[in-house]
DRENKOL-306310 format. One record per residue (C-alpha): residue number from 1; residue in three letters; x, y, z. Coordinates in pm, 1 decimal, decimal comma. Example, Ala and Ser with C-alpha at 12.3 -4.5 7.8 and 13.67 -1.06 7.14 Angstrom:
<atoms>
<1 ala <1230,0 -450,0 780,0>>
<2 ser <1367,0 -106,0 714,0>>
</atoms>
This chain:
<atoms>
<1 met <-3814,8 -493,7 -2174,8>>
<2 thr <-3715,9 -429,7 -2544,6>>
<3 tyr <-3368,7 -552,8 -2664,4>>
<4 ile <-3211,8 -402,8 -2977,6>>
<5 phe <-2866,9 -504,9 -3063,2>>
<6 gly <-2689,1 -451,9 -3406,9>>
<7 ser <-2381,1 -617,1 -3548,2>>
<8 lys <-2144,7 -336,2 -3449,9>>
<9 arg <-2287,9 -345,0 -3098,3>>
<10 gln <-2229,0 -716,2 -3081,6>>
<11 lys <-1872,4 -668,4 -3174,8>>
<12 ala <-1815,3 -395,3 -2920,0>>
<13 leu <-1980,4 -598,1 -2656,8>>
<14 arg <-1774,2 -907,8 -2738,9>>
<15 ala <-1456,6 -694,2 -2713,0>>
<16 phe <-1576,6 -580,3 -2371,0>>
<17 leu <-1629,0 -939,4 -2259,4>>
<18 thr <-1291,2 -1038,3 -2377,7>>
<19 val <-1101,9 -759,6 -2199,7>>
<20 thr <-1293,5 -796,2 -1882,2>>
<21 ala <-1238,4 -1175,4 -1881,2>>
<22 val <-864,1 -1119,2 -1925,8>>
<23 ile <-864,3 -896,0 -1616,6>>
<24 leu <-1021,7 -1173,7 -1419,5>>
<25 gly <-758,8 -1428,8 -1526,5>>
<26 ala <-998,3 -1623,1 -1764,4>>
<27 gly <-909,4 -1808,3 -2075,3>>
<28 pro <-995,4 -1712,5 -2431,7>>
<29 leu <-1366,6 -1689,8 -2498,4>>
<30 ala <-1496,4 -2022,2 -2627,7>>
<31 ala <-1672,6 -2041,8 -2963,5>>
<32 arg <-1917,1 -2312,7 -2826,3>>
<33 ala <-2042,0 -2400,6 -2488,1>>
<34 asp <-2260,1 -2660,9 -2318,3>>
<35 ala <-2601,6 -2493,0 -2302,7>>
<36 pro <-2960,4 -2620,9 -2398,6>>
<37 ala <-3024,0 -2633,9 -2766,8>>
<38 gly <-3300,5 -2403,3 -2886,3>>
<39 gln <-3264,9 -2153,6 -2595,9>>
<40 pro <-3098,4 -1851,1 -2747,5>>
<41 phe <-3039,8 -1666,9 -2423,5>>
<42 ala <-2884,0 -1960,6 -2244,8>>
<43 arg <-2684,0 -2063,7 -2547,7>>
<44 ala <-2541,3 -1706,0 -2593,5>>
<45 leu <-2478,2 -1664,8 -2222,2>>
<46 ala <-2300,0 -2002,3 -2201,2>>
<47 glu <-2074,1 -1910,3 -2489,0>>
<48 ala <-1990,7 -1570,4 -2362,8>>
<49 val <-1894,1 -1707,9 -2012,6>>
<50 ala <-1714,0 -2018,5 -2132,3>>
<51 gly <-1374,1 -1864,7 -2087,6>>
<52 thr <-1451,0 -1794,3 -1723,6>>
<53 glu <-1464,3 -2110,7 -1517,4>>
<54 val <-1648,5 -1959,9 -1226,6>>
<55 leu <-1921,5 -1796,1 -1432,3>>
<56 ala <-1963,2 -2103,6 -1655,3>>
<57 gly <-2002,5 -2326,5 -1354,2>>
<58 phe <-2230,6 -2079,8 -1177,4>>
<59 tyr <-2476,4 -2024,3 -1463,5>>
<60 lys <-2487,4 -2389,2 -1560,7>>
<61 ala <-2559,4 -2488,7 -1192,7>>
<62 asn <-2842,9 -2225,0 -1188,6>>
<63 gly <-3003,7 -2334,4 -1513,0>>
<64 tyr <-2881,9 -2013,5 -1695,6>>
<65 ala <-3126,6 -1807,7 -1497,0>>
<66 asp <-3063,8 -1440,8 -1542,6>>
<67 leu <-2936,1 -1205,6 -1265,0>>
<68 trp <-2922,4 -865,0 -1447,8>>
<69 thr <-3130,9 -861,2 -1755,3>>
<70 gly <-3479,3 -997,4 -1657,9>>
<71 ala <-3791,9 -807,7 -1558,7>>
<72 asp <-3740,1 -909,3 -1191,8>>
<73 asp <-3371,4 -792,8 -1187,5>>
<74 ala <-3426,7 -420,5 -1181,9>>
<75 ala <-3295,9 -361,2 -836,5>>
<76 arg <-2980,4 -567,8 -879,9>>
<77 arg <-2921,4 -406,6 -1220,3>>
<78 ser <-2970,2 -48,7 -1094,4>>
<79 ala <-2749,5 -115,9 -791,6>>
<80 ala <-2464,9 -240,7 -1016,2>>
<81 leu <-2489,9 32,5 -1265,3>>
<82 arg <-2486,0 300,6 -996,2>>
<83 ala <-2182,6 145,5 -833,1>>
<84 phe <-2001,3 115,2 -1177,5>>
<85 ala <-2083,5 485,6 -1238,7>>
<86 gly <-1892,4 564,7 -915,0>>
<87 ala <-1577,6 373,4 -1001,4>>
<88 ala <-1390,4 697,5 -1119,1>>
<89 asp <-1454,4 854,2 -774,6>>
<90 gln <-1296,0 543,7 -612,4>>
<91 gly <-984,6 577,4 -834,3>>
<92 leu <-1068,6 256,0 -1021,7>>
<93 pro <-1008,0 181,0 -1386,4>>
<94 val <-1336,8 259,4 -1541,2>>
<95 pro <-1302,3 70,7 -1880,6>>
<96 arg <-1320,7 -266,9 -1691,8>>
<97 tyr <-1688,4 -190,6 -1579,9>>
<98 asp <-1765,4 79,7 -1832,5>>
<99 val <-2116,2 187,7 -1725,4>>
<100 ala <-2184,3 383,3 -2047,6>>
<101 ala <-2099,2 85,7 -2267,3>>
<102 leu <-2309,9 -153,3 -2048,7>>
<103 thr <-2614,9 99,5 -2047,6>>
<104 thr <-2588,8 128,8 -2422,1>>
<105 ala <-2577,0 -253,6 -2447,4>>
<106 phe <-2895,8 -281,0 -2244,9>>
<107 thr <-3080,5 -18,7 -2447,9>>
<108 thr <-2976,6 -134,2 -2783,1>>
<109 ala <-3017,9 -517,1 -2742,2>>
<110 arg <-3250,7 -677,0 -2995,7>>
<111 thr <-3256,6 -1051,7 -2951,5>>
<112 glu <-3255,9 -1304,0 -2655,4>>
<113 gly <-2900,7 -1395,2 -2789,4>>
<114 asp <-2798,0 -1023,8 -2731,7>>
<115 arg <-2957,6 -1033,5 -2387,3>>
<116 gly <-2739,8 -1340,0 -2310,0>>
<117 arg <-2421,4 -1155,5 -2398,3>>
<118 val <-2532,6 -847,8 -2197,7>>
<119 glu <-2597,7 -1077,2 -1900,8>>
<120 ala <-2239,1 -1215,9 -1936,2>>
<121 ala <-2090,8 -862,9 -1968,9>>
<122 met <-2270,4 -757,9 -1636,4>>
<123 ser <-2149,1 -1049,8 -1447,1>>
<124 leu <-1786,0 -1007,4 -1574,0>>
<125 ala <-1796,0 -633,8 -1487,0>>
<126 tyr <-1943,9 -721,7 -1146,4>>
<127 leu <-1661,2 -963,9 -1066,0>>
<128 ala <-1392,5 -722,4 -1185,5>>
<129 phe <-1553,4 -435,3 -998,8>>
<130 ala <-1590,1 -641,3 -665,3>>
<131 arg <-1237,2 -763,5 -693,2>>
<132 asp <-1086,9 -423,1 -775,9>>
<133 leu <-1263,1 -221,4 -511,4>>
<134 ser <-1225,9 -472,7 -232,3>>
<135 ser <-864,1 -586,3 -291,0>>
<136 gly <-709,4 -352,0 -550,1>>
<137 ala <-702,7 -310,6 -927,2>>
<138 leu <-329,2 -394,5 -971,3>>
<139 glu <-102,0 -686,7 -918,7>>
<140 pro <169,8 -480,2 -763,6>>
<141 ala <449,5 -734,6 -758,8>>
<142 lys <443,0 -730,2 -1128,4>>
<143 ile <508,3 -353,8 -1116,6>>
<144 asp <760,9 -340,0 -838,7>>
<145 pro <912,0 -665,8 -709,0>>
<146 thr <976,5 -518,1 -369,6>>
<147 ile <599,5 -496,8 -298,3>>
<148 val <551,7 -847,7 -180,4>>
<149 arg <230,3 -800,8 13,4>>
<150 asp <-11,3 -1099,6 13,8>>
<151 ile <-345,3 -965,9 -135,7>>
<152 pro <-665,3 -1134,8 -1,1>>
<153 arg <-866,4 -1167,5 -323,5>>
<154 pro <-1234,3 -1236,3 -292,5>>
<155 asp <-1368,1 -1575,4 -402,9>>
<156 ala <-1549,7 -1525,1 -729,6>>
<157 met <-1800,7 -1804,7 -669,1>>
<158 ala <-1895,5 -1654,8 -341,0>>
<159 leu <-1931,6 -1313,4 -506,4>>
<160 met <-2186,9 -1466,7 -752,7>>
<161 gln <-2379,6 -1639,5 -486,8>>
<162 thr <-2397,1 -1340,9 -262,6>>
<163 ile <-2540,4 -1107,1 -537,5>>
<164 ala <-2776,7 -1387,9 -649,7>>
<165 asn <-2922,8 -1451,5 -311,2>>
<166 thr <-2948,7 -1099,7 -168,8>>
<167 asn <-3251,5 -878,3 -154,8>>
<168 gln <-3037,2 -577,5 -57,9>>
<169 pro <-2794,8 -537,6 -371,9>>
<170 glu <-2704,3 -185,5 -259,8>>
<171 ala <-2558,9 -316,8 68,1>>
<172 val <-2362,3 -575,8 -130,5>>
<173 phe <-2183,8 -324,2 -337,4>>
<174 gln <-2127,9 -95,4 -35,7>>
<175 gly <-1966,0 -383,3 138,0>>
<176 phe <-1682,9 -394,6 -126,0>>
<177 val <-1563,6 -48,4 -22,6>>
<178 pro <-1269,3 -78,6 232,2>>
<179 gln <-1410,2 -7,9 582,9>>
<180 ser <-1108,0 168,5 735,5>>
<181 arg <-1128,5 519,0 866,4>>
<182 glu <-826,1 612,1 660,9>>
<183 tyr <-986,1 502,3 332,6>>
<184 ala <-1289,2 705,8 392,2>>
<185 gln <-1073,4 1017,3 471,6>>
<186 leu <-849,7 967,8 168,7>>
<187 leu <-1168,2 934,2 -52,4>>
<188 lys <-1314,9 1239,8 99,3>>
<189 glu <-995,4 1445,9 43,5>>
<190 lys <-969,2 1318,1 -310,1>>
<191 leu <-1327,8 1420,8 -397,2>>
<192 arg <-1266,7 1758,6 -221,1>>
<193 leu <-948,2 1825,9 -406,6>>
<194 gln <-1103,5 1730,2 -748,1>>
<195 asp <-1394,7 1971,9 -673,7>>
<196 gln <-1141,4 2247,7 -579,8>>
<197 met <-947,6 2189,4 -904,7>>
<198 ala <-1273,1 2188,6 -1116,8>>
<199 gln <-1407,2 2510,7 -967,9>>
<200 gly <-1061,7 2681,9 -978,6>>
<201 lys <-1071,3 2749,6 -595,3>>
<202 leu <-725,1 2640,5 -525,0>>
<203 pro <-508,0 2925,3 -381,6>>
<204 pro <-183,1 3017,7 -563,8>>
<205 pro <152,9 2902,1 -435,4>>
<206 val <318,3 3100,5 -160,1>>
<207 pro <567,4 3344,3 -327,4>>
<208 ala <846,6 3321,8 -72,9>>
<209 lys <1152,6 3109,3 11,5>>
<210 ser <1111,0 3153,5 388,3>>
<211 leu <869,2 3331,7 617,2>>
<212 leu <929,8 3395,0 992,0>>
<213 pro <675,0 3454,7 1260,8>>
<214 gly <610,0 3834,2 1290,9>>
<215 ala <641,1 3884,0 904,0>>
<216 gln <374,9 4078,1 717,9>>
<217 gly <267,3 4130,3 365,2>>
<218 ala <126,7 3953,9 60,2>>
<219 ala <332,3 3643,0 109,5>>
<220 val <191,6 3587,1 462,6>>
<221 ile <-159,5 3634,3 312,1>>
<222 ala <-80,7 3362,3 62,2>>
<223 leu <49,5 3138,4 340,0>>
<224 arg <-264,2 3191,0 537,2>>
<225 asp <-474,9 3116,9 224,0>>
<226 val <-299,2 2784,1 152,9>>
<227 leu <-343,0 2676,5 512,6>>
<228 val <-708,6 2761,3 512,3>>
<229 ala <-754,1 2564,0 183,0>>
<230 arg <-580,4 2267,5 354,6>>
<231 gly <-806,8 2284,3 663,5>>
<232 tyr <-538,6 2407,0 911,6>>
<233 leu <-680,0 2749,5 974,5>>
<234 thr <-1005,4 2939,3 960,5>>
<235 pro <-1031,1 3237,8 722,8>>
<236 ser <-893,5 3565,6 828,2>>
<237 pro <-796,9 3895,9 647,3>>
<238 ser <-484,5 3944,7 850,8>>
<239 ala <-149,1 3998,9 677,1>>
<240 leu <45,3 3930,3 1003,7>>
<241 tyr <228,9 3606,9 1073,1>>
<242 asp <70,4 3585,7 1416,5>>
<243 lys <51,9 3310,6 1679,8>>
<244 ala <-255,1 3146,2 1532,6>>
<245 leu <-78,4 3119,2 1192,3>>
<246 gln <236,6 2996,7 1362,6>>
<247 arg <30,3 2706,9 1531,1>>
<248 ala <-127,5 2622,5 1205,0>>
<249 val <217,3 2596,5 1045,4>>
<250 gln <328,2 2374,5 1333,5>>
<251 arg <26,4 2139,2 1277,3>>
<252 phe <105,1 2124,5 905,7>>
<253 gln <466,9 2047,3 970,3>>
<254 ala <382,6 1771,4 1215,8>>
<255 asp <149,9 1603,3 956,0>>
<256 asn <412,1 1635,9 682,1>>
<257 gly <715,6 1498,3 864,2>>
<258 ile <888,4 1840,4 903,6>>
<259 ala <1028,2 1965,2 1237,9>>
<260 ala <739,0 2152,8 1393,9>>
<261 asp <903,9 2479,9 1472,4>>
<262 gly <637,2 2710,6 1326,3>>
<263 val <875,1 2869,8 1081,8>>
<264 ala <779,8 2840,2 722,3>>
<265 gly <1117,0 2750,6 586,0>>
<266 ser <1206,4 2593,2 250,9>>
<267 ser <1101,7 2240,2 330,9>>
<268 thr <761,9 2378,5 470,7>>
<269 leu <686,4 2600,9 173,4>>
<270 ile <790,3 2316,6 -78,0>>
<271 ala <537,0 2086,8 97,7>>
<272 leu <271,1 2362,4 111,7>>
<273 asn <332,2 2436,0 -263,4>>
<274 arg <299,3 2076,0 -373,0>>
<275 ser <88,8 2081,0 -674,3>>
<276 pro <-273,9 1954,6 -654,6>>
<277 glu <-197,2 1702,1 -932,0>>
<278 asp <77,2 1549,7 -725,3>>
<279 arg <-140,4 1528,4 -411,7>>
<280 leu <-421,3 1369,4 -612,1>>
<281 lys <-179,8 1109,0 -750,8>>
<282 ala <-59,3 1034,0 -394,1>>
<283 leu <-421,4 997,6 -275,8>>
<284 ile <-520,0 756,5 -554,1>>
<285 val <-233,7 537,2 -493,4>>
<286 ala <-279,6 538,9 -122,0>>
<287 met <-632,8 426,8 -172,3>>
<288 glu <-512,7 145,1 -394,2>>
<289 arg <-254,4 39,9 -124,0>>
<290 leu <-529,7 29,7 140,9>>
<291 arg <-743,2 -192,9 -95,8>>
<292 trp <-450,4 -445,4 -106,9>>
<293 met <-471,1 -476,0 272,9>>
<294 gly <-854,2 -540,0 247,0>>
<295 asn <-1067,3 -534,2 553,9>>
<296 ala <-848,2 -778,8 761,9>>
<297 pro <-789,5 -641,4 1113,8>>
<298 arg <-446,7 -487,8 1150,3>>
<299 gly <-432,9 -605,1 1516,4>>
<300 ala <-561,1 -425,9 1832,5>>
<301 arg <-185,8 -389,2 1893,2>>
<302 his <35,0 -365,3 1590,0>>
<303 ile <354,6 -206,5 1463,0>>
<304 trp <318,9 36,9 1172,7>>
<305 val <632,4 129,1 970,7>>
<306 asn <552,5 377,6 707,6>>
<307 gln <871,7 396,1 508,1>>
<308 pro <838,6 739,1 343,8>>
<309 asp <761,4 866,9 685,9>>
<310 phe <1067,9 714,8 836,8>>
<311 ile <871,9 640,6 1158,1>>
<312 ala <780,2 306,1 1336,9>>
<313 arg <485,9 332,2 1568,5>>
<314 ile <334,0 90,7 1804,6>>
<315 met <-41,4 123,6 1772,1>>
<316 asp <-283,7 28,6 2055,6>>
<317 asp <-649,3 39,4 1972,3>>
<318 gly <-607,5 281,2 1693,3>>
<319 lys <-379,8 524,5 1872,0>>
<320 thr <-7,0 568,0 1878,2>>
<321 ser <129,4 451,5 2216,9>>
<322 phe <500,0 462,5 2104,2>>
<323 gln <694,2 592,1 1813,6>>
<324 thr <1054,8 624,3 1704,8>>
<325 arg <1255,5 737,4 1407,0>>
<326 val <1374,6 464,1 1156,8>>
<327 val <1637,9 417,1 892,1>>
<328 ile <1505,6 214,8 587,7>>
<329 gly <1684,2 59,8 288,4>>
<330 lys <1896,8 265,3 47,0>>
<331 asn <1724,4 367,3 -284,3>>
<332 val <1931,4 128,2 -490,7>>
<333 pro <1834,8 -211,6 -639,8>>
<334 asp <1819,4 -503,8 -394,8>>
<335 gln <1844,6 -276,0 -88,1>>
<336 arg <1500,3 -100,2 -87,1>>
<337 ser <1296,4 -211,4 209,6>>
<338 pro <996,6 -428,3 101,8>>
<339 glu <630,9 -399,9 167,1>>
<340 phe <455,6 -680,8 349,0>>
<341 ser <293,4 -782,4 676,6>>
<342 asp <383,5 -1050,2 925,6>>
<343 glu <392,6 -1111,9 1293,5>>
<344 met <664,2 -1033,4 1546,7>>
<345 glu <729,9 -1340,9 1762,1>>
<346 tyr <1054,2 -1251,1 1964,9>>
<347 met <1345,4 -1026,1 2021,5>>
<348 val <1714,5 -1120,9 2033,8>>
<349 val <1922,0 -939,2 2294,4>>
<350 asn <2298,0 -903,0 2236,0>>
<351 pro <2254,3 -1032,9 1878,8>>
<352 ser <2520,6 -1165,2 1663,8>>
<353 trp <2500,5 -1051,7 1302,6>>
<354 gly <2500,0 -1316,5 1036,4>>
<355 val <2609,9 -1110,2 734,7>>
<356 pro <2370,4 -1165,8 446,5>>
<357 arg <2502,8 -1366,6 163,0>>
<358 ser <2470,5 -1087,4 -88,9>>
<359 ile <2676,8 -848,0 130,9>>
<360 thr <2929,3 -1120,1 209,4>>
<361 val <3009,2 -1187,3 -159,1>>
<362 lys <2958,4 -852,2 -304,5>>
<363 glu <3131,7 -632,7 -41,5>>
<364 tyr <3343,8 -832,1 190,0>>
<365 leu <3489,1 -1122,1 -25,0>>
<366 pro <3674,4 -880,0 -252,3>>
<367 leu <3829,4 -715,0 61,5>>
<368 leu <3930,6 -1056,1 200,9>>
<369 gln <4075,7 -1172,1 -134,1>>
<370 arg <4307,9 -865,4 -120,4>>
<371 asn <4384,2 -892,9 257,6>>
<372 ala <4287,1 -1202,0 454,7>>
<373 asn <4282,5 -998,5 769,4>>
<374 ala <4035,0 -735,2 638,2>>
<375 val <3712,3 -678,7 826,1>>
<376 gly <3858,6 -826,0 1144,0>>
<377 his <3541,7 -768,5 1338,2>>
<378 leu <3381,2 -1047,8 1150,3>>
<379 gln <3425,1 -1431,8 1195,6>>
<380 val <3454,2 -1681,9 918,4>>
<381 val <3216,2 -1966,8 980,8>>
<382 asp <3160,0 -2295,8 801,4>>
<383 gly <2827,9 -2458,4 709,6>>
<384 lys <2802,6 -2604,7 1059,2>>
<385 gly <2848,7 -2268,4 1230,4>>
<386 arg <3202,6 -2338,9 1344,8>>
<387 val <3457,9 -2054,1 1342,9>>
<388 val <3737,2 -2114,6 1084,3>>
<389 pro <4081,7 -1950,6 1127,0>>
<390 arg <4136,3 -1706,4 846,2>>
<391 gly <4488,3 -1862,2 777,5>>
<392 ala <4315,6 -2177,5 686,9>>
<393 val <4116,6 -2017,1 400,2>>
<394 asn <4250,0 -1922,8 56,9>>
<395 phe <3995,3 -1654,8 -23,5>>
<396 ala <4135,7 -1599,2 -370,5>>
<397 ala <4039,6 -1952,1 -474,8>>
<398 tyr <3673,5 -1870,5 -452,7>>
<399 ser <3421,3 -1674,2 -656,0>>
<400 ala <3099,5 -1509,9 -548,0>>
<401 ser <2905,4 -1830,9 -633,1>>
<402 ser <3147,5 -2083,6 -493,5>>
<403 phe <3253,6 -1920,9 -163,4>>
<404 pro <3151,0 -2184,3 96,4>>
<405 phe <3165,9 -1979,5 416,5>>
<406 ala <2961,0 -1726,7 596,4>>
<407 leu <3059,6 -1423,5 795,7>>
<408 arg <2929,6 -1341,8 1145,3>>
<409 gln <2986,6 -1060,9 1388,4>>
<410 pro <2959,3 -1178,2 1758,4>>
<411 pro <2769,2 -956,9 2002,4>>
<412 ser <2958,1 -638,9 2090,9>>
<413 asp <2906,7 -271,8 2141,9>>
<414 gly <2992,4 -214,3 1778,1>>
<415 asn <2773,9 -494,4 1639,2>>
<416 ala <2585,4 -389,5 1331,6>>
<417 leu <2259,6 -476,8 1492,9>>
<418 gly <2334,2 -306,3 1803,6>>
<419 lys <2195,2 -441,7 2133,5>>
<420 val <1860,8 -593,4 2013,4>>
<421 lys <1679,6 -703,8 1700,8>>
<422 phe <1311,4 -776,8 1676,0>>
<423 met <1206,6 -1076,5 1473,6>>
<424 phe <909,8 -1153,2 1251,1>>
<425 pro <1065,1 -1440,9 1064,0>>
<426 asn <1020,7 -1400,0 685,6>>
<427 lys <1177,6 -1520,5 362,1>>
<428 tyr <1297,7 -1169,9 295,4>>
<429 asn <1525,9 -1174,2 598,6>>
<430 ile <1392,6 -834,1 706,3>>
<431 tyr <1366,5 -731,6 1074,7>>
<432 leu <1380,6 -434,9 1297,7>>
<433 his <1700,7 -359,2 1494,0>>
<434 asp <1930,3 -137,4 1695,7>>
<435 thr <2236,5 23,3 1522,9>>
<436 pro <2559,5 181,3 1629,1>>
<437 ser <2519,8 453,5 1376,5>>
<438 lys <2301,2 694,7 1572,7>>
<439 asn <2409,0 993,2 1380,8>>
<440 leu <2192,8 891,8 1079,2>>
<441 phe <1872,0 958,8 1280,9>>
<442 ala <1935,0 1340,7 1272,7>>
<443 asn <1878,2 1342,0 894,0>>
<444 glu <1546,3 1420,9 743,8>>
<445 val <1575,1 1156,2 470,8>>
<446 arg <1686,3 824,8 644,6>>
<447 ala <1746,2 561,4 364,9>>
<448 tyr <2087,5 410,3 439,3>>
<449 ser <2036,1 35,2 530,3>>
<450 his <2058,6 -282,4 325,3>>
<451 gly <1676,0 -318,6 364,0>>
<452 cys <1610,8 -392,1 733,6>>
<453 ile <1456,4 -126,3 963,7>>
<454 arg <1688,8 42,2 1206,9>>
<455 leu <1526,0 197,1 1501,0>>
<456 gly <1629,0 524,2 1672,6>>
<457 asp <1507,7 424,2 2018,7>>
<458 pro <1520,5 36,7 2015,5>>
<459 ile <1556,0 -12,3 2389,1>>
<460 asp <1244,5 197,3 2471,2>>
<461 phe <1077,7 0,8 2188,1>>
<462 ala <1158,3 -325,1 2363,6>>
<463 tyr <1040,1 -189,6 2702,0>>
<464 ala <695,7 -87,4 2533,1>>
<465 leu <655,3 -436,3 2389,5>>
<466 leu <754,5 -611,8 2710,3>>
<467 ala <523,3 -399,1 2929,3>>
<468 arg <239,2 -618,5 2817,5>>
<469 gln <388,3 -927,3 2970,2>>
<470 ser <606,0 -810,7 3263,2>>
<471 ser <557,2 -580,0 3564,6>>
<472 asp <925,8 -480,7 3523,9>>
<473 pro <995,7 -466,2 3147,5>>
<474 lys <1319,0 -266,6 3201,3>>
<475 gly <1451,4 -500,6 3463,4>>
<476 leu <1370,5 -812,4 3240,7>>
<477 phe <1545,1 -655,1 2942,7>>
<478 gln <1845,5 -525,2 3132,5>>
<479 ala <1908,7 -870,3 3284,3>>
<480 glu <1934,9 -1010,9 2951,6>>
<481 leu <2154,0 -732,6 2826,5>>
<482 asp <2381,9 -752,7 3128,2>>
<483 ser <2454,8 -1120,4 3048,9>>
<484 lys <2653,2 -1018,1 2734,3>>
<485 arg <2520,1 -1345,6 2575,8>>
<486 glu <2297,3 -1366,4 2284,9>>
<487 ser <1949,3 -1459,6 2409,6>>
<488 gln <1593,6 -1470,5 2289,5>>
<489 val <1289,3 -1308,2 2462,7>>
<490 ala <962,9 -1456,0 2334,8>>
<491 leu <662,4 -1219,1 2307,0>>
<492 gln <373,3 -1398,8 2476,6>>
<493 glu <132,1 -1254,9 2214,2>>
<494 lys <250,4 -1213,8 1862,0>>
<495 val <239,6 -858,2 1733,2>>
<496 pro <132,9 -790,5 1378,4>>
<497 val <401,9 -593,8 1180,6>>
<498 his <305,6 -384,5 873,5>>
<499 leu <576,8 -250,0 659,2>>
<500 val <388,1 -2,7 437,4>>
<501 tyr <455,4 285,5 196,3>>
<502 phe <203,1 569,2 206,5>>
<503 thr <294,6 908,3 58,1>>
<504 ala <-43,6 1028,6 157,8>>
<505 trp <-194,0 954,7 499,7>>
<506 pro <-471,7 1094,9 709,0>>
<507 tyr <-395,9 1202,6 1061,9>>
<508 ala <-621,2 1223,6 1367,4>>
<509 arg <-747,1 1585,5 1307,6>>
<510 gly <-855,3 1468,5 952,0>>
<511 gln <-595,7 1652,1 742,7>>
<512 ile <-384,0 1458,4 510,4>>
<513 gly <-0,1 1446,1 534,1>>
<514 tyr <209,7 1393,0 234,7>>
<515 arg <558,3 1242,4 192,1>>
<516 asn <813,3 1221,7 -81,3>>
<517 asp <815,2 916,1 -302,1>>
<518 ile <1161,3 800,3 -214,0>>
<519 tyr <1163,7 474,4 -402,1>>
<520 asp <959,5 611,4 -705,2>>
<521 arg <697,1 329,3 -622,5>>
<522 asp <407,7 561,1 -632,2>>
<523 ala <506,0 692,9 -979,8>>
<524 lys <527,0 341,3 -1126,9>>
<525 leu <187,9 243,7 -964,4>>
<526 phe <7,7 551,5 -1077,7>>
<527 glu <134,0 502,4 -1428,8>>
<528 ala <2,6 149,3 -1416,3>>
<529 leu <-328,5 266,7 -1286,3>>
<530 met <-347,0 522,9 -1565,8>>
<531 gln <-275,8 247,9 -1820,3>>
<532 ala <-557,3 40,3 -1674,4>>
<533 gly <-798,8 334,6 -1717,7>>
<534 val <-784,3 540,8 -1400,2>>
<535 val <-823,6 918,1 -1463,5>>
<536 leu <-679,7 1187,6 -1242,2>>
<537 ala <-981,9 1408,8 -1241,8>>
<538 pro <-1291,1 1245,9 -1383,7>>
<539 asp <-1538,4 1475,1 -1573,3>>
<540 arg <-1844,4 1523,5 -1347,4>>
<541 gly <-2045,9 1715,1 -1611,5>>
</atoms>
């Protein structure tokens, strides 16, 4: 192999090394490194990776043997460059593993020192690519503090050892792709939509405010064309809103969180006319969110709460065995429901409500300072949990920071938590629970809580959970409920709970359903992806 590498190329490659090392959390590139004197390749390589502890240790332990740039490295090198070339398709930030820059560096290298720097650039790009594709390109908590998901990042040394020891490099790179069915469907839809956009094959919006079954005309043809393009209907020249079209509308409505009445009303047409650019952004962000979850199993039985969908589902072996509407946190600071995963351990029947400190001091303390008998349904309790008579407390003497008491609502029909709450203990004090405010579940957008998830059918939800451990789940629950006392019912098997936020999600038939970005999280995440180098529609020319 011939290596040609001029001074401008050296500067460009060094800049690439620096940027990629920063992405991997490495320190500044060192000017000198511990490498054998008189060996230009090893010395240049050691200097180039000195700021990345894992690479410095790996190459030193392996005697500065090459992985990418030697005559025997063709298969590994080709697999890497092909994988990097597909980064844009995966919705990843291309500049971190710029295949064009790396290819140019290979073809224009001149000296053994240049080859050492190219070797380092390939390893840095490989680590960044493997990390980004397998576990996400962003650190989401830095972008939105309510995304508190623990992200399983791959071990960098293990990544290096894997690629060094394999004789199937293509399989190694394929293994970084999330293996879930949903990721594959999102990727397929992303590529399909990008192709439609590039070829100008997207149908125009439906020119109507509402269409009823039985209608005829150009707007019905437009409606039919959009549903064909979305995969809900086979092509037909009919201008009639017939039964087949009505069923297709119903399927689309069900996938997009709209009452499936078969009428193309305003909500349905707004969803159908969502721009391809908006759908593409939702797909790219959804793929990133799935990468954060990695390939860890969600649980043969798990609870899936997709916040923009306002639905909680009990999933058994990949299928929905129970679902109910939910109310999520208000779209205001400190009350948006967070995103994370945990394990449900028990339920509390006839729960008391320990008012969160933030609500106590921000909402209730001012009321009590004006009237000591305000919010009479709540008890004042001291640090040992004892009820304190209100007449014994001078509420006006305390500020939000100095108030030494807590507020608690004992079990009752009007308790804010209703008749049952479902606990997966976490530091965010988030749980699922019943509520006396049943009227809220009739609304299409249901963001009203202080952050916890309210269930529309909590009793049936409890039955579904207990059916795994009792031949009479209803009797078991009812006996606890009839006692009128607060009690715990342990789940014999902990159930994983995933509080997620997907505005694009594939359904069983393969179509993608879309939801509104109620917390503007997707918008912030997509902006961060764009800043990192993700492109909406890569040039395939």
